[in-house]
N, C-alpha and C positions, 0 to 999 in steps of 0.2 A: 634197628629195633632188637632188643634183647629177646632171647628165646627163654621163656619162663618155665616151660614144662616140656622139654624135648621128649620125654617118655611117651607122650601122647601122639607123636609123629612117627611115621615110618622112616627108615634110614634114608630112602631116596629123597623124601621131602626135606629132611634135615640137611642133607648134602647140598641140595639146590639152594637153600637159604643161606648156607654158610660159606661154601667154597666157590670162589670166583676165579675164572680162568681167562687169561688174556689171549685173544686170537690176533696174531700179529701180521697176517697177510693183508693185502690191500682191501679196502672197504668193499669193492665190487666182487671179491671172491671169498668173503668171510662167512657167508651164510651156510655153506656146506659143513664146515668145521663146527660152527655154532650149533647147528641142528643135531649133530652127533653128541655134543656135550650136553645139550638139554635132554637128549634121549637117555643118558645115564645119570641124570639128576644133578648135573653141574651147571653153574651159571656163567655163560660166556660174556666176556667184556671185550668190545672191539677196541683194540689199541694198535692200529696199523703202524708197521715199522718199515714199510717199503712204499715207494711211489713208482708206478709203472709209466714208462715213457715209450710211446709207440713209435716205430720206425716210420720212414717216409712213405707216402702213398706209392712211390715207384717200387720200393722194396716190398710192400704188401702185395702189389699187383704181380710182381715177379714170383713171390712165394705162392700166391694163389694159383697162378698159371702152372707152376711146376707141380703143385699138388694134384691139380686136375688132370695133368698129363702123365703122371708117374704110375709105375706098377705097384709101388708101396710108399705110403707116407709114414714117416717116423715122427713120433711125438714124445717129448719128455714131459709135457704137461698139457692140460687142456686149454691153456690161455691162448695159444695160436688159433684155436677154433673160434674163439670169441672175436679175435681181431680180424681174421680173414673172412669169416662168414657170420657176421653179427646177427643175421636174421634167423640163426638156428639151423640153417641147412648145412650140408656137408657133401663133398663129392663122393662118388661110389668107389673111390680108390681105397683098397684095403689098408688098414692101419696096424703098425707095430707100436704099441704103447709101452712106455717104460714102467708104468705102475697101474695097479688095479683101479685107482680113482680116475686116472686118465682114460682107461678103457671104458669105464662106466659112462663117462661124459660122451665118448664117441657113440656108444650104444644108445644113449638117450636121444641123440640127434639122428638116429636111424643109420648110422655108419656101420661098417663091417670091421670088426677087430680080428686080425689074423694071428697076432702074437702079443702076449702080455709078459713083460719082464717082471723081475722080482727084486730089483736092486737099483743101481745107478744108471744113468744114461749110457755111460761107458760100458757097463755090464750088458746092457741091451745091445749095444753096437757089436760087442764080441759075440753075443748070442746069434746075431744076424749074419756074421761073416760068411758062413758056409751056405747060407740060404738065399743070398742076393747076388750071386756071381753073374747072373744073366738078367738082372732086374734093374730098372731105372728108379732111383729113390728121390723123394722130396723130403727135406728136413727143415721145416720152419721152426725156429728155436729162439731162445733168449741169448742175449749177447754174452752172458756169463756161462753158457753151456761148456762143459768140459771139452776142450779142443781135441783131446784124444778120441772122443766119440766121433767127431766130424771126420778126422783123418782116417779112422778105422773104416767108417762107412764108405768114404770116397775111394779107399784102396780096394775094398771088397766088391763093390757093386759095379755094374756096367757103367752107370753114371750116378752122380749124386748132386742135386742142387740144394745146397744148404744156405738158407737165408735167415739172417737175424731180423725178427719181426718186432722185438721189443727189448727194452732193458729195464732193470729194476734198480732204483736208487735207494740206498738206505736212508731212513729218516727217524729221528728220535720220537718215541711214543710219549703220550701224556703220563702224568704221575698218578693216575688212578690206582688205588690199592687193589692188589690181586694176590691170590694164594698160589697160583701156578701160571705157567705160560706155555703156549704151543707154538713151535717154530716149524714152518714148512719150507724155509729156504735159508741159505747162508746170509743173504742180504738182510733178512729180517733179524737174524742174530746180531749182525753188526749194527743195525739200526737200534735195537734195544740197548746195546752197550753204549750208545751215544749219550743216553741220559739216565740209565738205570743199571743196577747191578743184578747179578744172578744169585746173590747170597740168600735172599729172603723168600725165594719162590721155588716150587717144584718145576722141573723143566721136562717137557716132552718134545720130541722132534722126530722127523722121518728123513731118511736119506743120509748117505755117507758124507756128502758135501756139507750138509747142515750140521751133522755131528762134528765134522772137522772144524767148522767155524766156532762151535762151542769150545772145542779143545784149544783153539787159538786164544780163547778168553779164560782158559784154565777152569772149565766147567764140564763135567760129564753129565749126560742127560739121565734123569730118573726113569724116563720111559723112552724107548727107542724102537722104531719099527722101520723095516726096509721097504715095505710094500707101498707106502704112501696112503694106506687106508686111514681115513678119518675116524672110522669106527674103532679101529685098533688103538689109535692114540687116545681116544676118549675113554675106552674101556680100561686102558692101562692106568690112566690117571684116576679113574673111579675106584679101581682096585686098591690104590694107595690110600685114598681118602677113606 
């Protein structure tokens, strides 16, 4: 529908009617990013570029038991919480979260956040090196987690049970027209590239591994944050529009 008299609308309303932003994470995790986009007057469009494949029940049980027995649970994202405790509960094990968004998910479930990182999972592992010498760690993670993080934690802690609880497979998105795209993982970047280009959209992403995936496709992000904050990504895009 054409906008006949944009002067009668405030800027936020005009943005929301005009600028569409692709949310590329899996459908079950898109609502958080979508809500932040709406909050700044942008229109989210679900275009999932990843498919999540859950590990075996044996692996999930092993990861759950390790987390409940550990002195500290390390989380690179909140997805392991959904897979291990789908009822919304969480053990009373303190958590070291790689990003603010992950820490927020822990707090929402009533968990205790002891440490919040501000970069990659490997950065968090290095931050924890001197703090976990006598502690037993549990690290439920994605199959694509930086192996340097796992090795660093295993070398530093008294013990570290690291279990892969899911994997993310790249998948091509639909060809729905959008003005911008938000990437929250390297797998989503690669999925987008299976059927679309980066030439005609603004690109926002968080995390160094995600940015590295964009670099592999010869594209620098227009908005980049290290914290993993959905709000920061949305605000960065809104500032451009």
